Kinemage of the C-alpha trace (Angstrom):
@kinemage 1
@onewidth
@group {chain A} dominant
@subgroup {mainchain}
@vectorlist {calphas} color= white
{ca met a 1} P 151.802 53.562 90.718
{ca glu a 2} L 149.394 51.411 92.727
{ca glu a 3} L 151.008 49.006 95.178
{ca lys a 4} L 150.003 45.342 94.963
{ca val a 5} L 149.498 43.741 98.352
{ca ile a 6} L 147.980 40.465 97.146
{ca glu a 7} L 148.788 38.638 93.892
{ca ile a 8} L 147.000 35.434 92.919
{ca lys a 9} L 147.873 33.483 89.774
{ca ser a 10} L 146.128 30.349 88.511
{ca leu a 11} L 144.826 29.467 91.981
{ca gly a 12} L 143.129 26.097 92.100
{ca val a 13} L 141.813 23.903 94.918
{ca asn a 14} L 140.358 20.408 94.794
{ca tyr a 15} L 138.648 18.540 97.604
{ca gly a 16} L 138.720 15.004 96.258
{ca glu a 17} L 136.964 15.136 92.895
{ca lys a 18} L 135.301 18.473 93.669
{ca glu a 19} L 136.995 21.501 92.132
{ca val a 20} L 136.425 24.330 94.615
{ca leu a 21} L 138.531 27.098 93.042
{ca lys a 22} L 139.183 27.140 89.315
{ca asn a 23} L 142.182 29.015 87.950
{ca ile a 24} L 141.647 32.281 89.890
{ca asp a 25} L 143.756 35.287 88.847
{ca leu a 26} L 143.558 38.377 91.033
{ca asn a 27} L 145.587 41.441 91.983
{ca val a 28} L 144.548 43.461 95.027
{ca tyr a 29} L 145.958 46.924 95.645
{ca lys a 30} L 146.749 48.873 98.790
{ca gly a 31} L 143.984 51.047 100.229
{ca thr a 32} L 141.044 49.165 98.707
{ca ile a 33} L 137.868 47.716 100.178
{ca ile a 34} L 137.062 44.495 98.328
{ca gly a 35} L 133.492 43.263 98.566
{ca tyr a 36} L 133.936 39.491 98.275
{ca ile a 37} L 130.570 37.853 97.702
{ca gly a 38} L 129.007 34.683 96.356
{ca pro a 39} L 126.531 31.945 97.262
{ca asn a 40} L 127.398 29.350 99.891
{ca gly a 41} L 129.912 26.867 98.496
{ca ala a 42} L 131.261 29.297 95.884
{ca gly a 43} L 134.803 29.192 97.317
{ca lys a 44} L 134.943 32.406 99.396
{ca ser a 45} L 135.981 30.773 102.661
{ca thr a 46} L 138.525 28.598 100.881
{ca thr a 47} L 140.123 31.660 99.292
{ca ile a 48} L 140.350 33.480 102.604
{ca lys a 49} L 141.796 30.449 104.422
{ca ile a 50} L 144.536 30.282 101.789
{ca leu a 51} L 145.323 33.983 102.170
{ca leu a 52} L 145.450 33.546 105.948
{ca gly a 53} L 147.950 30.704 105.563
{ca leu a 54} L 145.513 28.150 106.985
{ca asn a 55} L 145.260 26.056 103.819
{ca arg a 56} L 148.350 25.111 101.819
{ca asn a 57} L 146.704 22.476 99.638
{ca tyr a 58} L 146.372 24.534 96.490
{ca ser a 59} L 147.921 24.909 93.070
{ca gly a 60} L 149.086 28.169 91.558
{ca glu a 61} L 150.838 31.087 93.213
{ca val a 62} L 149.787 33.378 96.055
{ca lys a 63} L 151.901 36.369 97.083
{ca ile a 64} L 151.263 38.737 99.972
{ca phe a 65} L 153.422 41.857 100.208
{ca gly a 66} L 155.393 40.410 97.291
{ca gln a 67} L 156.307 37.175 99.099
{ca asp a 68} L 155.140 33.716 98.044
{ca ile a 69} L 153.282 32.507 101.130
{ca lys a 70} L 154.273 28.875 100.484
{ca asn a 71} L 157.973 29.684 100.660
{ca gln a 72} L 158.242 31.907 103.726
{ca asn a 73} L 157.877 31.526 107.472
{ca tyr a 74} L 154.497 33.222 107.784
{ca asn a 75} L 155.886 36.569 108.909
{ca phe a 76} L 153.158 38.124 106.746
{ca lys a 77} L 150.590 37.004 109.318
{ca lys a 78} L 151.661 39.708 111.772
{ca asn a 79} L 150.287 42.254 109.291
{ca ile a 80} L 146.898 40.555 108.889
{ca gly a 81} L 143.704 40.854 110.934
{ca tyr a 82} L 140.750 38.481 110.705
{ca val a 83} L 137.152 38.615 111.908
{ca pro a 84} L 135.633 35.181 111.161
{ca glu a 85} L 131.941 34.620 110.630
{ca val a 86} L 131.816 32.352 113.674
{ca ala a 87} L 134.507 33.115 116.236
{ca lys a 88} L 135.300 31.000 119.266
{ca leu a 89} L 136.404 33.032 122.260
{ca tyr a 90} L 138.083 31.748 125.403
{ca glu a 91} L 134.970 32.552 127.390
{ca asn a 92} L 136.465 31.608 130.751
{ca leu a 93} L 138.805 34.632 130.367
{ca asn a 94} L 137.790 38.195 131.011
{ca ala a 95} L 138.140 40.822 128.293
{ca arg a 96} L 141.450 42.138 129.651
{ca glu a 97} L 142.976 38.648 129.746
{ca tyr a 98} L 141.723 37.738 126.284
{ca leu a 99} L 142.745 40.938 124.491
{ca thr a 100} L 146.174 41.170 126.125
{ca phe a 101} L 146.767 37.522 125.219
{ca ile a 102} L 145.845 38.138 121.564
{ca gly a 103} L 147.880 41.340 121.415
{ca gln a 104} L 150.992 39.615 122.750
{ca leu a 105} L 150.680 36.989 120.011
{ca tyr a 106} L 151.338 39.903 117.629
{ca asn a 107} L 154.430 40.937 119.641
{ca leu a 108} L 152.809 43.852 121.443
{ca ser a 109} L 153.927 44.315 125.056
{ca tyr a 110} L 151.452 43.510 127.811
{ca asp a 111} L 151.260 47.152 128.877
{ca asp a 112} L 150.631 48.332 125.326
{ca cys a 113} L 147.941 45.671 124.869
{ca asp a 114} L 146.279 46.590 128.154
{ca lys a 115} L 146.242 50.308 127.385
{ca lys a 116} L 145.063 49.923 123.807
{ca ala a 117} L 142.425 47.250 124.553
{ca his a 118} L 140.842 49.296 127.343
{ca ala a 119} L 140.824 52.443 125.188
{ca leu a 120} L 139.185 50.630 122.265
{ca met a 121} L 136.550 49.048 124.497
{ca glu a 122} L 135.812 52.473 125.955
{ca ile a 123} L 135.380 53.947 122.476
{ca leu a 124} L 132.925 51.155 121.586
{ca gly a 125} L 131.011 51.640 124.825
{ca ile a 126} L 131.847 48.393 126.652
{ca glu a 127} L 134.703 49.463 128.957
{ca his a 128} L 132.502 48.658 131.980
{ca ala a 129} L 132.975 44.953 131.144
{ca tyr a 130} L 136.766 45.041 130.811
{ca glu a 131} L 137.232 42.823 133.880
{ca ser a 132} L 134.171 40.652 133.182
{ca arg a 133} L 134.255 37.116 131.829
{ca leu a 134} L 133.479 36.852 128.131
{ca ser a 135} L 130.860 34.212 128.916
{ca ser a 136} L 128.723 37.001 130.413
{ca phe a 137} L 128.892 39.175 127.273
{ca ser a 138} L 125.981 39.644 124.874
{ca lys a 139} L 126.456 38.647 121.230
{ca gly a 140} L 127.041 42.260 120.232
{ca met a 141} L 129.622 42.790 122.992
{ca lys a 142} L 131.469 39.636 121.942
{ca gln a 143} L 131.495 40.857 118.350
{ca lys a 144} L 133.070 44.144 119.436
{ca val a 145} L 135.776 42.233 121.325
{ca ile a 146} L 136.458 40.130 118.218
{ca ile a 147} L 136.765 43.259 116.074
{ca ile a 148} L 139.124 44.856 118.608
{ca ser a 149} L 141.270 41.707 118.721
{ca ala a 150} L 141.569 41.765 114.920
{ca leu a 151} L 142.597 45.428 114.789
{ca met a 152} L 144.608 46.234 117.899
{ca his a 153} L 147.934 45.325 116.233
{ca asn a 154} L 147.202 47.765 113.363
{ca pro a 155} L 147.244 45.239 110.470
{ca asp a 156} L 147.769 46.254 106.843
{ca ile a 157} L 145.286 43.685 105.485
{ca leu a 158} L 141.975 42.964 107.174
{ca phe a 159} L 139.652 40.053 106.395
{ca leu a 160} L 136.091 40.639 107.601
{ca asp a 161} L 133.506 37.858 107.354
{ca glu a 162} L 130.058 39.141 108.398
{ca pro a 163} L 131.660 41.609 110.856
{ca leu a 164} L 128.376 43.385 111.687
{ca ser a 165} L 126.684 40.246 113.029
{ca gly a 166} L 124.918 40.927 116.335
{ca leu a 167} L 125.644 44.671 116.424
{ca asp a 168} L 122.964 47.275 117.096
{ca ala a 169} L 122.193 49.963 114.510
{ca asn a 170} L 124.455 52.621 116.064
{ca ser a 171} L 127.380 50.212 116.326
{ca val a 172} L 126.900 49.188 112.687
{ca leu a 173} L 127.291 52.837 111.662
{ca val a 174} L 130.444 53.166 113.760
{ca ile a 175} L 132.080 50.005 112.402
{ca lys a 176} L 131.252 50.939 108.804
{ca glu a 177} L 132.863 54.341 109.380
{ca ile a 178} L 135.924 52.716 110.967
{ca ile a 179} L 136.299 50.475 107.910
{ca ser a 180} L 136.173 53.497 105.582
{ca lys a 181} L 138.732 55.395 107.656
{ca leu a 182} L 141.058 52.377 107.704
{ca arg a 183} L 140.854 52.302 103.906
{ca asp a 184} L 141.761 55.998 103.861
{ca glu a 185} L 144.798 55.123 106.009
{ca gly a 186} L 145.978 52.735 103.295
{ca lys a 187} L 144.643 49.507 104.749
{ca thr a 188} L 143.370 46.805 102.392
{ca ile a 189} L 140.116 45.156 103.420
{ca phe a 190} L 138.407 41.978 102.229
{ca tyr a 191} L 134.757 42.325 103.214
{ca ser a 192} L 132.609 39.211 102.865
{ca ser a 193} L 128.903 39.412 103.647
{ca his a 194} L 125.466 38.293 102.497
{ca ile a 195} L 124.091 41.765 103.259
{ca met a 196} L 124.289 43.151 99.741
{ca glu a 197} L 123.274 46.681 100.704
{ca val a 198} L 126.332 47.081 102.938
{ca val a 199} L 128.713 45.558 100.391
{ca glu a 200} L 127.285 47.857 97.727
{ca lys a 201} L 127.828 50.983 99.826
{ca ile a 202} L 131.283 50.438 101.300
{ca ser a 203} L 133.171 48.532 98.576
{ca asp a 204} L 135.580 50.139 96.120
{ca arg a 205} L 135.638 46.910 94.144
{ca ile a 206} L 133.265 43.960 94.160
{ca leu a 207} L 134.228 40.379 93.321
{ca leu a 208} L 131.395 37.907 92.749
{ca leu a 209} L 132.374 34.267 92.986
{ca lys a 210} L 130.295 31.405 91.602
{ca asp a 211} L 131.306 27.737 91.381
{ca gly a 212} L 134.932 28.602 92.061
{ca arg a 213} L 135.244 31.314 89.401
{ca ile a 214} L 135.105 35.109 89.519
{ca ile a 215} L 132.130 36.037 87.340
{ca ala a 216} L 131.998 39.767 88.106
{ca asp a 217} L 134.778 42.203 88.996
{ca gly a 218} L 134.466 45.986 89.235
{ca asn a 219} L 132.978 48.809 91.257
{ca phe a 220} L 129.239 48.821 91.854
{ca glu a 221} L 128.432 51.320 89.103
{ca glu a 222} L 130.375 49.263 86.538
{ca ile a 223} L 128.745 46.001 87.559
{ca lys a 224} L 125.275 47.574 87.696
{ca lys a 225} L 125.646 49.107 84.240
{ca leu a 226} L 127.070 45.945 82.708
{ca asn a 227} L 124.192 43.832 84.022
{ca asn a 228} L 121.460 46.461 83.609
{ca lys a 229} L 120.341 46.182 87.250
{ca glu a 230} L 119.570 48.723 89.952
{ca ser a 231} L 120.949 46.988 93.043
{ca leu a 232} L 123.730 44.586 93.929
{ca glu a 233} L 121.115 42.156 95.207
{ca glu a 234} L 119.539 42.064 91.742
{ca val a 235} L 122.948 41.561 90.127
{ca phe a 236} L 123.753 38.791 92.598
{ca asn a 237} L 120.481 36.949 91.979
{ca asp a 238} L 120.811 37.333 88.210
{ca leu a 239} L 124.421 36.162 87.920
{ca thr a 240} L 124.070 33.305 90.383
{ca gly a 241} L 120.829 32.143 88.755
{ca phe a 242} L 118.685 32.438 91.870
{ca glu a 243} L 115.208 33.589 90.893
{ca asp a 244} L 113.004 31.501 93.187
{ca his a 245} L 112.987 33.712 96.297
{ca ser a 246} L 109.435 34.976 95.718
{ca met a 247} L 108.059 31.496 95.056
{ca ile a 248} L 109.786 30.059 98.124
{ca ala a 249} L 108.440 32.893 100.284
{ca asp a 250} L 104.908 32.278 98.984
{ca lys a 251} L 105.141 28.578 99.840
{ca phe a 252} L 106.493 29.344 103.302
{ca val a 253} L 103.691 31.805 104.113
{ca lys a 254} L 101.090 29.393 102.723
{ca val a 255} L 102.210 26.649 105.110
{ca ile a 256} L 102.147 29.054 108.058
{ca lys a 257} L 98.538 29.976 107.252
{ca glu a 258} L 97.382 26.368 107.067
{ca val a 259} L 95.229 25.174 109.957
C-alpha cells in the first residue's frame, strides 16, 4: 500500500477579496516526483508556503506525515528541504560557516556538518571555495550551495523551485540525476519550474494549477493523451489559454528592426 506523506483537503486561501486557492484536494505519496506547474499567480508559491509552515492563513486541512500542521509544533520541518526560486544567502559568511550554520539548525553536529558540507561541495566541484566568502561566488556556485544546504540533513520531502537556475549544462545533468536517485531512495519531491521540458522528463506526476484550481493531474503520457498534444509546453499553453506567444514575438522583433 502506498504511503501518504502529504494530504490536502478543501484547501482555500483568500488575500482580501482575491481567492488564491480554491478548494484544493490532493494526496501525495512517498517516493514521487511531483511536477508542480502553472502560470504566475496561479497559487503555486502559496501552496508551497503553506506546506512549509510559512503561511497559516488558510481554510481546510493539511497533513504532513499524518500530522495536521496547524496543530503541532512544526517538528515536521526537520524532514523538509527547500530550494527557493530566489534565495538570500548570508554573503558575508564563507561556505563552511554558512553550511555548518544551516546544518546545525537541523540538529546536526558541527563536525558532521563540516564533514558532509565539504564532501558535497567536492562532489559538485566547488570544494576550492569552501573557505571563501559567498559574496565572491558565481551564480551557479551559489545555487550549488543552496542545493547542498537543502539536502545535507537528508530530508524526506524536498521542495524545489527553479533549482537549475544559473547552473551550467553538466551541473544540470548531475542535479537531475540526483533528484531521480533521491526519488528511488523514497524521497518525495515537489518540483516547480517554468522549463516544461525538464518537468516533462523527470516528473512521475504532473499537477497543473490555474486560477487556484488543479486543472490537470496525471503522468505526462496521460495528460498528453487526454489533451491530444505532443509536449507539456503545448498542454500548458492550451489549458492555460495562452496562445499569443508567436504574435508577441513577431511584435518584439518588428520593434527591434525599426530604425
